[in-house]
Backbone atoms as SQL, in Angstrom:
CREATE TABLE atoms (id INTEGER PRIMARY KEY, chain TEXT, resi INTEGER, resn TEXT, atom TEXT, x REAL, y REAL, z REAL);
INSERT INTO atoms VALUES
  (1, 'A', 1, 'UNK', 'N', 164.091, 105.487, 6.138),
  (2, 'A', 1, 'UNK', 'CA', 162.965, 104.673, 5.781),
  (3, 'A', 1, 'UNK', 'C', 162.870, 104.503, 4.282),
  (4, 'A', 2, 'UNK', 'N', 163.288, 105.515, 3.575),
  (5, 'A', 2, 'UNK', 'CA', 163.257, 105.456, 2.133),
  (6, 'A', 2, 'UNK', 'C', 164.195, 104.378, 1.612),
  (7, 'A', 3, 'UNK', 'N', 165.375, 104.201, 2.276),
  (8, 'A', 3, 'UNK', 'CA', 166.319, 103.172, 1.879),
  (9, 'A', 3, 'UNK', 'C', 165.730, 101.780, 2.084),
  (10, 'A', 4, 'UNK', 'N', 164.972, 101.608, 3.140),
  (11, 'A', 4, 'UNK', 'CA', 164.365, 100.296, 3.394),
  (12, 'A', 4, 'UNK', 'C', 163.380, 99.937, 2.285),
  (13, 'A', 5, 'UNK', 'N', 162.616, 100.868, 1.856),
  (14, 'A', 5, 'UNK', 'CA', 161.662, 100.604, 0.776),
  (15, 'A', 5, 'UNK', 'C', 162.371, 100.312, -0.533),
  (16, 'A', 6, 'UNK', 'N', 163.501, 100.932, -0.779),
  (17, 'A', 6, 'UNK', 'CA', 164.225, 100.701, -2.019),
  (18, 'A', 6, 'UNK', 'C', 164.929, 99.353, -1.998),
  (19, 'A', 7, 'UNK', 'N', 165.414, 98.920, -0.847),
  (20, 'A', 7, 'UNK', 'CA', 166.125, 97.648, -0.742),
  (21, 'A', 7, 'UNK', 'C', 165.185, 96.455, -0.765),
  (22, 'A', 8, 'UNK', 'N', 163.947, 96.665, -0.395),
  (23, 'A', 8, 'UNK', 'CA', 162.990, 95.567, -0.368),
  (24, 'A', 8, 'UNK', 'C', 162.608, 95.199, -1.802),
  (25, 'A', 9, 'UNK', 'N', 162.687, 93.921, -2.134),
  (26, 'A', 9, 'UNK', 'CA', 162.319, 93.477, -3.475),
  (27, 'A', 9, 'UNK', 'C', 160.802, 93.454, -3.594),
  (28, 'A', 10, 'UNK', 'N', 160.331, 93.952, -4.687),
  (29, 'A', 10, 'UNK', 'CA', 158.897, 93.972, -4.926),
  (30, 'A', 10, 'UNK', 'C', 158.577, 92.890, -5.943),
  (31, 'A', 11, 'UNK', 'N', 157.764, 91.941, -5.531),
  (32, 'A', 11, 'UNK', 'CA', 157.341, 90.857, -6.416),
  (33, 'A', 11, 'UNK', 'C', 156.068, 91.305, -7.140),
  (34, 'A', 12, 'UNK', 'N', 156.099, 91.401, -8.467),
  (35, 'A', 12, 'UNK', 'CA', 154.914, 91.885, -9.177),
  (36, 'A', 12, 'UNK', 'C', 153.722, 90.933, -9.035),
  (37, 'A', 13, 'UNK', 'N', 153.961, 89.672, -8.747),
  (38, 'A', 13, 'UNK', 'CA', 152.870, 88.713, -8.617),
  (39, 'A', 13, 'UNK', 'C', 152.200, 88.778, -7.249),
  (40, 'A', 14, 'UNK', 'N', 152.831, 89.452, -6.316),
  (41, 'A', 14, 'UNK', 'CA', 152.276, 89.561, -4.978),
  (42, 'A', 14, 'UNK', 'C', 151.393, 90.791, -4.820),
  (43, 'A', 15, 'UNK', 'N', 151.326, 91.611, -5.860),
  (44, 'A', 15, 'UNK', 'CA', 150.478, 92.784, -5.733),
  (45, 'A', 15, 'UNK', 'C', 149.022, 92.350, -5.744),
  (46, 'A', 16, 'UNK', 'N', 148.184, 93.257, -5.430),
  (47, 'A', 16, 'UNK', 'CA', 146.777, 92.972, -5.177),
  (48, 'A', 16, 'UNK', 'C', 146.082, 92.263, -6.352),
  (49, 'A', 17, 'UNK', 'N', 145.603, 91.032, -6.141),
  (50, 'A', 17, 'UNK', 'CA', 144.788, 90.318, -7.115),
  (51, 'A', 17, 'UNK', 'C', 145.555, 89.570, -8.176),
  (52, 'A', 18, 'UNK', 'N', 146.814, 89.849, -8.396),
  (53, 'A', 18, 'UNK', 'CA', 147.548, 89.190, -9.468),
  (54, 'A', 18, 'UNK', 'C', 147.996, 87.781, -9.098),
  (55, 'A', 19, 'UNK', 'N', 148.194, 87.515, -7.821),
  (56, 'A', 19, 'UNK', 'CA', 148.602, 86.173, -7.401),
  (57, 'A', 19, 'UNK', 'C', 147.542, 85.139, -7.731),
  (58, 'A', 20, 'UNK', 'N', 146.292, 85.490, -7.552),
  (59, 'A', 20, 'UNK', 'CA', 145.195, 84.580, -7.884),
  (60, 'A', 20, 'UNK', 'C', 145.123, 84.334, -9.380),
  (61, 'A', 21, 'UNK', 'N', 145.364, 85.364, -10.163),
  (62, 'A', 21, 'UNK', 'CA', 145.317, 85.232, -11.615),
  (63, 'A', 21, 'UNK', 'C', 146.408, 84.300, -12.116),
  (64, 'A', 22, 'UNK', 'N', 147.595, 84.414, -11.546),
  (65, 'A', 22, 'UNK', 'CA', 148.699, 83.541, -11.931),
  (66, 'A', 22, 'UNK', 'C', 148.356, 82.090, -11.622),
  (67, 'A', 23, 'UNK', 'N', 147.819, 81.830, -10.449),
  (68, 'A', 23, 'UNK', 'CA', 147.453, 80.458, -10.087),
  (69, 'A', 23, 'UNK', 'C', 146.335, 79.935, -10.970),
  (70, 'A', 24, 'UNK', 'N', 145.384, 80.761, -11.322),
  (71, 'A', 24, 'UNK', 'CA', 144.298, 80.358, -12.197),
  (72, 'A', 24, 'UNK', 'C', 144.829, 79.985, -13.575),
  (73, 'A', 25, 'UNK', 'N', 145.752, 80.775, -14.106),
  (74, 'A', 25, 'UNK', 'CA', 146.361, 80.472, -15.409),
  (75, 'A', 25, 'UNK', 'C', 147.132, 79.160, -15.333),
  (76, 'A', 26, 'UNK', 'N', 147.856, 78.944, -14.255),
  (77, 'A', 26, 'UNK', 'CA', 148.605, 77.690, -14.100),
  (78, 'A', 26, 'UNK', 'C', 147.673, 76.484, -14.036),
  (79, 'A', 27, 'UNK', 'N', 146.584, 76.604, -13.313),
  (80, 'A', 27, 'UNK', 'CA', 145.632, 75.491, -13.195),
  (81, 'A', 27, 'UNK', 'C', 144.987, 75.195, -14.541),
  (82, 'A', 28, 'UNK', 'N', 144.567, 76.223, -15.251),
  (83, 'A', 28, 'UNK', 'CA', 143.948, 76.021, -16.569),
  (84, 'A', 28, 'UNK', 'C', 144.951, 75.409, -17.537),
  (85, 'A', 29, 'UNK', 'N', 146.185, 75.888, -17.527),
  (86, 'A', 29, 'UNK', 'CA', 147.220, 75.330, -18.396),
  (87, 'A', 29, 'UNK', 'C', 147.484, 73.867, -18.049),
  (88, 'A', 30, 'UNK', 'N', 147.495, 73.532, -16.781),
  (89, 'A', 30, 'UNK', 'CA', 147.705, 72.136, -16.365),
  (90, 'A', 30, 'UNK', 'C', 146.572, 71.247, -16.849),
  (91, 'A', 31, 'UNK', 'N', 145.355, 71.730, -16.748),
  (92, 'A', 31, 'UNK', 'CA', 144.202, 70.945, -17.210),
  (93, 'A', 31, 'UNK', 'C', 144.283, 70.718, -18.712),
  (94, 'A', 32, 'UNK', 'N', 144.660, 71.743, -19.457),
  (95, 'A', 32, 'UNK', 'CA', 144.786, 71.600, -20.914),
  (96, 'A', 32, 'UNK', 'C', 145.876, 70.601, -21.267),
  (97, 'A', 33, 'UNK', 'N', 147.010, 70.682, -20.596),
  (98, 'A', 33, 'UNK', 'CA', 148.106, 69.740, -20.858),
  (99, 'A', 33, 'UNK', 'C', 147.674, 68.313, -20.540),
  (100, 'A', 34, 'UNK', 'N', 147.008, 68.107, -19.419),
  (101, 'A', 34, 'UNK', 'CA', 146.545, 66.761, -19.064),
  (102, 'A', 34, 'UNK', 'C', 145.525, 66.234, -20.071),
  (103, 'A', 35, 'UNK', 'N', 144.643, 67.097, -20.546),
  (104, 'A', 35, 'UNK', 'CA', 143.664, 66.668, -21.547),
  (105, 'A', 35, 'UNK', 'C', 144.356, 66.268, -22.850),
  (106, 'A', 36, 'UNK', 'N', 145.360, 67.017, -23.255),
  (107, 'A', 36, 'UNK', 'CA', 146.096, 66.673, -24.474),
  (108, 'A', 36, 'UNK', 'C', 146.860, 65.364, -24.324),
  (109, 'A', 37, 'UNK', 'N', 147.475, 65.163, -23.161),
  (110, 'A', 37, 'UNK', 'CA', 148.189, 63.901, -22.909),
  (111, 'A', 37, 'UNK', 'C', 147.202, 62.731, -22.958),
  (112, 'A', 38, 'UNK', 'N', 146.033, 62.900, -22.357),
  (113, 'A', 38, 'UNK', 'CA', 145.021, 61.846, -22.391),
  (114, 'A', 38, 'UNK', 'C', 144.512, 61.577, -23.791),
  (115, 'A', 39, 'UNK', 'N', 144.341, 62.641, -24.581),
  (116, 'A', 39, 'UNK', 'CA', 143.863, 62.477, -25.957),
  (117, 'A', 39, 'UNK', 'C', 144.874, 61.741, -26.818),
  (118, 'A', 40, 'UNK', 'N', 146.148, 61.911, -26.555),
  (119, 'A', 40, 'UNK', 'CA', 147.188, 61.191, -27.297),
  (120, 'A', 40, 'UNK', 'C', 147.310, 59.754, -26.794),
  (121, 'A', 41, 'UNK', 'N', 147.235, 59.570, -25.489),
  (122, 'A', 41, 'UNK', 'CA', 147.445, 58.248, -24.883),
  (123, 'A', 41, 'UNK', 'C', 146.304, 57.276, -25.183),
  (124, 'A', 42, 'UNK', 'N', 145.066, 57.745, -25.183),
  (125, 'A', 42, 'UNK', 'CA', 143.908, 56.860, -25.298),
  (126, 'A', 42, 'UNK', 'C', 143.916, 56.003, -26.562),
  (127, 'A', 43, 'UNK', 'N', 144.103, 56.556, -27.771),
  (128, 'A', 43, 'UNK', 'CA', 144.101, 55.682, -28.952),
  (129, 'A', 43, 'UNK', 'C', 145.260, 54.696, -28.971),
  (130, 'A', 44, 'UNK', 'N', 146.402, 55.098, -28.422),
  (131, 'A', 44, 'UNK', 'CA', 147.552, 54.194, -28.373),
  (132, 'A', 44, 'UNK', 'C', 147.243, 53.022, -27.449),
  (133, 'A', 45, 'UNK', 'N', 146.688, 53.304, -26.275),
  (134, 'A', 45, 'UNK', 'CA', 146.351, 52.243, -25.323),
  (135, 'A', 45, 'UNK', 'C', 145.239, 51.351, -25.871),
  (136, 'A', 46, 'UNK', 'N', 144.277, 51.940, -26.558),
  (137, 'A', 46, 'UNK', 'CA', 143.181, 51.140, -27.119),
  (138, 'A', 46, 'UNK', 'C', 143.691, 50.183, -28.192),
  (139, 'A', 47, 'UNK', 'N', 144.597, 50.633, -29.044),
  (140, 'A', 47, 'UNK', 'CA', 145.175, 49.758, -30.070),
  (141, 'A', 47, 'UNK', 'C', 145.969, 48.622, -29.437),
  (142, 'A', 48, 'UNK', 'N', 146.690, 48.917, -28.374),
  (143, 'A', 48, 'UNK', 'CA', 147.442, 47.870, -27.671),
  (144, 'A', 48, 'UNK', 'C', 146.497, 46.849, -27.042),
  (145, 'A', 49, 'UNK', 'N', 145.376, 47.308, -26.492),
  (146, 'A', 49, 'UNK', 'CA', 144.403, 46.390, -25.894),
  (147, 'A', 49, 'UNK', 'C', 143.764, 45.488, -26.942),
  (148, 'A', 50, 'UNK', 'N', 143.472, 46.028, -28.103),
  (149, 'A', 50, 'UNK', 'CA', 142.864, 45.219, -29.166),
  (150, 'A', 50, 'UNK', 'C', 143.816, 44.111, -29.595),
  (151, 'A', 51, 'UNK', 'N', 145.111, 44.427, -29.660),
  (152, 'A', 51, 'UNK', 'CA', 146.102, 43.402, -30.017),
  (153, 'A', 51, 'UNK', 'C', 146.253, 42.365, -28.911),
  (154, 'A', 52, 'UNK', 'N', 146.264, 42.824, -27.673),
  (155, 'A', 52, 'UNK', 'CA', 146.495, 41.915, -26.540),
  (156, 'A', 52, 'UNK', 'C', 145.269, 41.068, -26.215),
  (157, 'A', 53, 'UNK', 'N', 144.072, 41.628, -26.408),
  (158, 'A', 53, 'UNK', 'CA', 142.843, 40.925, -26.050),
  (159, 'A', 53, 'UNK', 'C', 141.852, 40.972, -27.210),
  (160, 'A', 54, 'UNK', 'N', 142.095, 40.172, -28.241),
  (161, 'A', 54, 'UNK', 'CA', 141.156, 40.190, -29.370),
  (162, 'A', 54, 'UNK', 'C', 139.800, 39.617, -28.944),
  (163, 'A', 55, 'UNK', 'N', 138.717, 40.143, -29.510),
  (164, 'A', 55, 'UNK', 'CA', 137.399, 39.628, -29.134),
  (165, 'A', 55, 'UNK', 'C', 137.201, 38.208, -29.643),
  (166, 'A', 56, 'UNK', 'N', 136.465, 37.383, -28.908),
  (167, 'A', 56, 'UNK', 'CA', 136.185, 36.028, -29.388),
  (168, 'A', 56, 'UNK', 'C', 135.227, 36.107, -30.564),
  (169, 'A', 57, 'UNK', 'N', 135.231, 35.086, -31.401),
  (170, 'A', 57, 'UNK', 'CA', 134.305, 35.076, -32.527),
  (171, 'A', 57, 'UNK', 'C', 134.941, 35.659, -33.764),
  (172, 'A', 58, 'UNK', 'N', 134.083, 36.171, -34.633),
  (173, 'A', 58, 'UNK', 'CA', 134.568, 36.683, -35.912),
  (174, 'A', 58, 'UNK', 'C', 133.737, 37.884, -36.345),
  (175, 'A', 59, 'UNK', 'N', 134.290, 38.656, -37.277),
  (176, 'A', 59, 'UNK', 'CA', 133.575, 39.775, -37.866),
  (177, 'A', 59, 'UNK', 'C', 133.000, 39.324, -39.202),
  (178, 'A', 60, 'UNK', 'N', 131.716, 39.582, -39.401),
  (179, 'A', 60, 'UNK', 'CA', 131.023, 39.178, -40.626),
  (180, 'A', 60, 'UNK', 'C', 130.515, 40.441, -41.316),
  (181, 'A', 61, 'UNK', 'N', 130.752, 40.538, -42.631),
  (182, 'A', 61, 'UNK', 'CA', 130.235, 41.675, -43.386),
  (183, 'A', 61, 'UNK', 'C', 128.748, 41.503, -43.623),
  (184, 'A', 62, 'UNK', 'N', 127.986, 42.522, -43.256),
  (185, 'A', 62, 'UNK', 'CA', 126.538, 42.522, -43.459),
  (186, 'A', 62, 'UNK', 'C', 126.204, 43.836, -44.172),
  (187, 'A', 63, 'UNK', 'N', 126.132, 43.783, -45.480),
  (188, 'A', 63, 'UNK', 'CA', 125.883, 45.006, -46.238),
  (189, 'A', 63, 'UNK', 'C', 127.040, 45.969, -46.056),
  (190, 'A', 64, 'UNK', 'N', 126.748, 47.172, -45.605),
  (191, 'A', 64, 'UNK', 'CA', 127.798, 48.158, -45.390),
  (192, 'A', 64, 'UNK', 'C', 128.251, 48.220, -43.929),
  (193, 'A', 65, 'UNK', 'N', 127.918, 47.201, -43.136),
  (194, 'A', 65, 'UNK', 'CA', 128.313, 47.123, -41.719),
  (195, 'A', 65, 'UNK', 'C', 129.091, 45.838, -41.483),
  (196, 'A', 66, 'UNK', 'N', 129.764, 45.786, -40.352),
  (197, 'A', 66, 'UNK', 'CA', 130.430, 44.557, -39.911),
  (198, 'A', 66, 'UNK', 'C', 129.828, 44.157, -38.571),
  (199, 'A', 67, 'UNK', 'N', 129.492, 42.890, -38.456),
  (200, 'A', 67, 'UNK', 'CA', 128.838, 42.356, -37.262),
  (201, 'A', 67, 'UNK', 'C', 129.797, 41.411, -36.559),
  (202, 'A', 68, 'UNK', 'N', 129.954, 41.587, -35.264),
  (203, 'A', 68, 'UNK', 'CA', 130.769, 40.672, -34.470),
  (204, 'A', 68, 'UNK', 'C', 129.850, 39.572, -33.956),
  (205, 'A', 69, 'UNK', 'N', 130.196, 38.323, -34.264),
  (206, 'A', 69, 'UNK', 'CA', 129.369, 37.197, -33.828),
  (207, 'A', 69, 'UNK', 'C', 130.276, 36.130, -33.216),
  (208, 'A', 70, 'UNK', 'N', 129.790, 35.525, -32.148),
  (209, 'A', 70, 'UNK', 'CA', 130.534, 34.479, -31.455),
  (210, 'A', 70, 'UNK', 'C', 129.586, 33.311, -31.219),
  (211, 'A', 71, 'UNK', 'N', 129.834, 32.218, -31.926),
  (212, 'A', 71, 'UNK', 'CA', 129.006, 31.012, -31.789),
  (213, 'A', 71, 'UNK', 'C', 129.828, 29.894, -31.164),
  (214, 'A', 72, 'UNK', 'N', 129.231, 29.199, -30.181),
  (215, 'A', 72, 'UNK', 'CA', 129.882, 28.065, -29.532),
  (216, 'A', 72, 'UNK', 'C', 128.868, 26.945, -29.390),
  (217, 'A', 73, 'UNK', 'N', 129.361, 25.749, -29.147),
  (218, 'A', 73, 'UNK', 'CA', 128.488, 24.597, -28.950),
  (219, 'A', 73, 'UNK', 'C', 127.992, 24.024, -30.266),
  (220, 'A', 74, 'UNK', 'N', 127.294, 22.897, -30.158),
  (221, 'A', 74, 'UNK', 'CA', 126.714, 22.243, -31.333),
  (222, 'A', 74, 'UNK', 'C', 125.312, 21.772, -30.984),
  (223, 'A', 75, 'UNK', 'N', 124.550, 21.537, -32.031),
  (224, 'A', 75, 'UNK', 'CA', 123.211, 21.015, -31.823),
  (225, 'A', 75, 'UNK', 'C', 122.153, 21.968, -32.324),
  (226, 'A', 76, 'UNK', 'N', 120.946, 21.539, -32.083),
  (227, 'A', 76, 'UNK', 'CA', 119.807, 22.303, -32.555),
  (228, 'A', 76, 'UNK', 'C', 118.793, 22.375, -31.417),
  (229, 'A', 77, 'UNK', 'N', 118.070, 23.400, -31.269),
  (230, 'A', 77, 'UNK', 'CA', 118.050, 24.651, -32.032),
  (231, 'A', 77, 'UNK', 'C', 119.214, 25.551, -31.638),
  (232, 'A', 78, 'UNK', 'N', 119.497, 26.544, -32.471),
  (233, 'A', 78, 'UNK', 'CA', 120.516, 27.549, -32.162),
  (234, 'A', 78, 'UNK', 'C', 119.876, 28.640, -31.308),
  (235, 'A', 79, 'UNK', 'N', 120.492, 28.908, -30.191),
  (236, 'A', 79, 'UNK', 'CA', 120.011, 29.957, -29.295),
  (237, 'A', 79, 'UNK', 'C', 120.788, 31.232, -29.604),
  (238, 'A', 80, 'UNK', 'N', 120.076, 32.304, -29.865),
  (239, 'A', 80, 'UNK', 'CA', 120.706, 33.596, -30.125),
  (240, 'A', 80, 'UNK', 'C', 120.468, 34.489, -28.908),
  (241, 'A', 81, 'UNK', 'N', 121.556, 34.954, -28.317),
  (242, 'A', 81, 'UNK', 'CA', 121.468, 35.821, -27.143),
  (243, 'A', 81, 'UNK', 'C', 121.774, 37.238, -27.595),
  (244, 'A', 82, 'UNK', 'N', 120.863, 38.128, -27.281),
  (245, 'A', 82, 'UNK', 'CA', 121.035, 39.531, -27.644),
  (246, 'A', 82, 'UNK', 'C', 121.319, 40.337, -26.385),
  (247, 'A', 83, 'UNK', 'N', 122.440, 41.063, -26.420),
  (248, 'A', 83, 'UNK', 'CA', 122.781, 41.923, -25.286),
  (249, 'A', 83, 'UNK', 'C', 121.878, 43.150, -25.331),
  (250, 'A', 84, 'UNK', 'N', 121.291, 43.479, -24.220),
  (251, 'A', 84, 'UNK', 'CA', 120.371, 44.610, -24.185),
  (252, 'A', 84, 'UNK', 'C', 120.938, 45.808, -23.456),
  (253, 'A', 85, 'UNK', 'N', 120.224, 46.890, -23.518),
  (254, 'A', 85, 'UNK', 'CA', 120.562, 48.137, -22.833),
  (255, 'A', 85, 'UNK', 'C', 121.955, 48.649, -23.201),
  (256, 'A', 86, 'UNK', 'N', 122.346, 48.459, -24.465),
  (257, 'A', 86, 'UNK', 'CA', 123.630, 48.960, -24.922),
  (258, 'A', 86, 'UNK', 'C', 124.826, 48.174, -24.439),
  (259, 'A', 87, 'UNK', 'N', 124.597, 46.989, -23.896),
  (260, 'A', 87, 'UNK', 'CA', 125.683, 46.158, -23.389),
  (261, 'A', 87, 'UNK', 'C', 126.358, 45.428, -24.546),
  (262, 'A', 88, 'UNK', 'N', 127.514, 44.824, -24.284),
  (263, 'A', 88, 'UNK', 'CA', 128.257, 44.073, -25.285),
  (264, 'A', 88, 'UNK', 'C', 127.988, 42.579, -25.120),
  (265, 'A', 89, 'UNK', 'N', 128.190, 41.835, -26.199),
  (266, 'A', 89, 'UNK', 'CA', 127.964, 40.390, -26.149),
  (267, 'A', 89, 'UNK', 'C', 128.949, 39.689, -25.220),
  (268, 'A', 90, 'UNK', 'N', 130.081, 40.282, -24.979),
  (269, 'A', 90, 'UNK', 'CA', 131.085, 39.660, -24.119),
  (270, 'A', 90, 'UNK', 'C', 130.555, 39.459, -22.694),
  (271, 'A', 91, 'UNK', 'N', 129.547, 40.238, -22.312),
  (272, 'A', 91, 'UNK', 'CA', 128.990, 40.080, -20.969),
  (273, 'A', 91, 'UNK', 'C', 128.297, 38.724, -20.799),
  (274, 'A', 92, 'UNK', 'N', 127.898, 38.098, -21.896),
  (275, 'A', 92, 'UNK', 'CA', 127.280, 36.766, -21.837),
  (276, 'A', 92, 'UNK', 'C', 128.307, 35.646, -21.913),
  (277, 'A', 93, 'UNK', 'N', 129.526, 35.970, -22.342),
  (278, 'A', 93, 'UNK', 'CA', 130.535, 34.940, -22.596),
  (279, 'A', 93, 'UNK', 'C', 131.111, 34.330, -21.323),
  (280, 'A', 94, 'UNK', 'N', 130.954, 34.982, -20.200),
  (281, 'A', 94, 'UNK', 'CA', 131.563, 34.490, -18.966),
  (282, 'A', 94, 'UNK', 'C', 130.855, 33.299, -18.352),
  (283, 'A', 95, 'UNK', 'N', 129.518, 33.388, -18.202),
  (284, 'A', 95, 'UNK', 'CA', 128.793, 32.336, -17.487),
  (285, 'A', 95, 'UNK', 'C', 127.675, 31.718, -18.313),
  (286, 'A', 96, 'UNK', 'N', 126.885, 32.526, -18.953),
  (287, 'A', 96, 'UNK', 'CA', 125.678, 32.029, -19.621),
  (288, 'A', 96, 'UNK', 'C', 126.009, 31.247, -20.887),
  (289, 'A', 97, 'UNK', 'N', 126.784, 31.848, -21.781),
  (290, 'A', 97, 'UNK', 'CA', 127.062, 31.194, -23.059),
  (291, 'A', 97, 'UNK', 'C', 127.738, 29.836, -22.901),
  (292, 'A', 98, 'UNK', 'N', 128.738, 29.659, -22.049),
  (293, 'A', 98, 'UNK', 'CA', 129.337, 28.328, -21.893),
  (294, 'A', 98, 'UNK', 'C', 128.354, 27.280, -21.355),
  (295, 'A', 99, 'UNK', 'N', 127.461, 27.679, -20.470),
  (296, 'A', 99, 'UNK', 'CA', 126.494, 26.726, -19.922),
  (297, 'A', 99, 'UNK', 'C', 125.481, 26.284, -20.984),
  (298, 'A', 100, 'UNK', 'N', 124.990, 27.227, -21.775),
  (299, 'A', 100, 'UNK', 'CA', 124.031, 26.889, -22.830),
  (300, 'A', 100, 'UNK', 'C', 124.723, 26.061, -23.908),
  (301, 'A', 101, 'UNK', 'N', 126.008, 26.354, -24.188),
  (302, 'A', 101, 'UNK', 'CA', 126.753, 25.635, -25.226),
  (303, 'A', 101, 'UNK', 'C', 126.973, 24.167, -24.877),
  (304, 'A', 102, 'UNK', 'N', 126.777, 23.768, -23.629),
  (305, 'A', 102, 'UNK', 'CA', 126.919, 22.359, -23.257),
  (306, 'A', 102, 'UNK', 'C', 125.824, 21.507, -23.887),
  (307, 'A', 103, 'UNK', 'N', 124.657, 22.110, -24.199),
  (308, 'A', 103, 'UNK', 'CA', 123.539, 21.324, -24.706),
  (309, 'A', 103, 'UNK', 'C', 123.135, 21.682, -26.124),
  (310, 'A', 104, 'UNK', 'N', 123.477, 22.873, -26.623),
  (311, 'A', 104, 'UNK', 'CA', 123.074, 23.285, -27.963),
  (312, 'A', 104, 'UNK', 'C', 124.012, 24.378, -28.482),
  (313, 'A', 105, 'UNK', 'N', 123.796, 24.782, -29.715),
  (314, 'A', 105, 'UNK', 'CA', 124.598, 25.852, -30.299),
  (315, 'A', 105, 'UNK', 'C', 124.036, 27.186, -29.797),
  (316, 'A', 106, 'UNK', 'N', 124.947, 28.119, -29.411),
  (317, 'A', 106, 'UNK', 'CA', 124.540, 29.427, -28.904),
  (318, 'A', 106, 'UNK', 'C', 125.405, 30.497, -29.553),
  (319, 'A', 107, 'UNK', 'N', 124.737, 31.567, -29.975),
  (320, 'A', 107, 'UNK', 'CA', 125.452, 32.681, -30.627),
  (321, 'A', 107, 'UNK', 'C', 125.122, 33.984, -29.925),
  (322, 'A', 108, 'UNK', 'N', 126.148, 34.813, -29.748),
  (323, 'A', 108, 'UNK', 'CA', 125.970, 36.170, -29.260),
  (324, 'A', 108, 'UNK', 'C', 126.544, 37.099, -30.317),
  (325, 'A', 109, 'UNK', 'N', 126.037, 38.336, -30.366),
  (326, 'A', 109, 'UNK', 'CA', 126.523, 39.271, -31.393),
  (327, 'A', 109, 'UNK', 'C', 126.491, 40.691, -30.891),
  (328, 'A', 110, 'UNK', 'N', 127.278, 41.516, -31.582),
  (329, 'A', 110, 'UNK', 'CA', 127.283, 42.963, -31.350),
  (330, 'A', 110, 'UNK', 'C', 126.951, 43.610, -32.682);
């Protein structure tokens, strides 16, 4: 019986409680690696999106800030649409701004 115990390989990770610790370390390490990959990828993808899809309108210097403004249409009065609740002006560019621009000048800004 002693020979059987000596021939059997003992896995140190299979001893009591250590298998869970190894898996926990692997999971935490995987999460850290994924977070680092995401942190590197995000600015690269954002820069590519800015090049591929530039915002309509123009950037105007206002003191120490820059304001994005998009004006379309002609006529008077000028309608200024303000995006509310933290939304972007682009949300108005799809349906509302083109319809208003048919009859007068309309501007949206961020």
